[in-house]
N, C-alpha and C positions, 0 to 999 in steps of 0.2 A: 451572512454568517462569518464576517471577519475576512481577513486577508488569507487565512490558511497558510499553507507552506510558502505561498508567494511573498510573504513578509520576510522570509529568511534569505540571507545573501546568495546562496548558491542557486536555488530555484529562481529567484528574482533576476539573476544575471543571465538566465538561460535565454534562448532565442524563441521561446514560446510566445506568440503574440498575445497582447492583453485580452482580446476577446475569447481566448481559450483558457485563460487563467481562472478557472472556476473552482469553487471550494464548497465543501459541505461543512466546513468548520474544523478541519483536521489541523493538528499541530497546536503549538502554544498550550500544551498539556501541563497541568500543575506539577511542580516538584514539591513533594511533601516529606516532612520528617516522619519516620516510622513511629507509631505509638508504642510498639513493643521494644524497640531499641533505638534510642535517640541518636546513635552514631550512624544509623542507616537512613538514607534518603531514597525516596521512591519517585521515579518519573512516571506519572500516571497515564501511560499510553492507552489504558482501558477507557479513558475519557474521550478518545477520538470517536467520531460518529459511528463507526462499526465496532468499536470496542477493541481495536488493535492498532499497533504501529504500522500495519500494512496499508492503512489509509494514506500515509505519506507517499509511499511509492506509487500507489494507484492514482492518486491525485495528479502526480507529474506524468506518469506513463500515459494516462488517458488524455490529458491535455496535449501532450506531444503527438499522440496518434490522431487526435482531432485536427490539430494544426497541419499535419502532413496530408490529411485527407484519406487516412486509412478507411477502408470499407467495413472492417470488423477487427476484433482482437480475439485472442484465445489465451487460456491459462489453465494449467493443472495445479491443483491445490489440495491441501488437507483441510481447508476451511477458511481461515482468516483472509488470505489473499483473494480467494474466490468471492467472499462476501464484499470486500472492498472493491474489487474489480467490477462486480455487478452493479454496485451503487454509483461508482464514478462513470462507468460506461453509460448508464441511464442519464446521468447529469449532462453528458456530451451527446446523447442520442446516438450512440454507437452500438451496434450489435456486439455482444460478447458471448462466446461459446466457452463455457466453463466446465472443465472435466474434474470429477472427483471419484475417489475409490468408493466401492460399496460400504466399506467399514468407516467412512467419514462420520463423525458425530452427527446424529440426526438433527440436533439443534442448530448446528452450523449449516447443514444442508437447507434447513427451513429458512435460515437467515439470508441465503443467496436469493435475494428478492428483487433485483433490479428489473425494471420494466423492459429492458432490451436484452435480457440474458436468456440464453438457452442452456439448460443444465444437462450434462451428459454424465451418467454414472456408469463406470466401467472398471474392470480389473486392471486395465493398462492405461490409466488416466494420463500419466506423463507422456507416454508414447502417442496417445490419441491427440493431445494438444500439439506435439511436435509434428506429427503427420499433417494435421489440419493446417498448421501455420505454413508448412512447406507447400502443400497442395494449393492452398488458396492465396499464398503469398501475403499473409497477414502477420502482424507481430504476435509473438508468443511472449506474454508479459511475466512469465515465471521469474521472480526476482533473482534467482540464482543464475539465470541465463540471459537476463535482459539488463544491460548496463544502465538504462534510463531509470531503473529503480533507485540507483545510487544517488541520483540528483534529488529525488524526493526524500530519501533517508538522510541526506546531508542536513536537512532542517532539524532533525533530532540532535545530531552532534552539535550544531550551531546553538541550539537552545541550551543544551547542557553546558557548553563552554561559557555561555553568558550567565547561567543561573546557579551553577554549583558554587557553594561557598569555598573560599580559598583553602580552608583546612582539610578539604577532601583530598585524599591522596590515592584512593583506589576506586575504580569504577568497574562494576560487574554488569555485564550485559546478558540478560536471559532472553535469547532469541532463537528461533528455529531456523534462521537463515544467516549465512555468512555475509550476505549483502547488507543486512542491517548493521552488523558489527563493523564492517568496512566503513 
């Protein structure tokens, strides 16, 4: 499925060994001119395997976890990061315990379908993942608290720097996570 984020300079320069640089085909998403406003360009992150830019972070985070020999990972999410984590955890055959709130979109809950994922639905999803990570001494992959997510997200910035036309003078990032914007 291509080189994924590993073709991008920052992830490629990381110390994740080659045997853990697995991909589901994330990254290298198309940059398209809007059909409704030709001044607007769209970076189509919905074309990633799980339909979200969160694949970029999960691809790196799970590779790094596998390389370290982590026994499992956890994350709390409103949907997209949980979906990505479940799929990349399965790719690395790592158990993932994914916490979501009961009001999480049912379609997103249904898409948390990784073969190695245990789904936990609870009112205090963020605290559940924090507690589990602390008690089991496993990584909490929540992008806002796990700096490894930045390495995966760097591939998005690197692609934009390479692809954006010179006349573009403004970039708007619509993301639910500050880690993505960084």
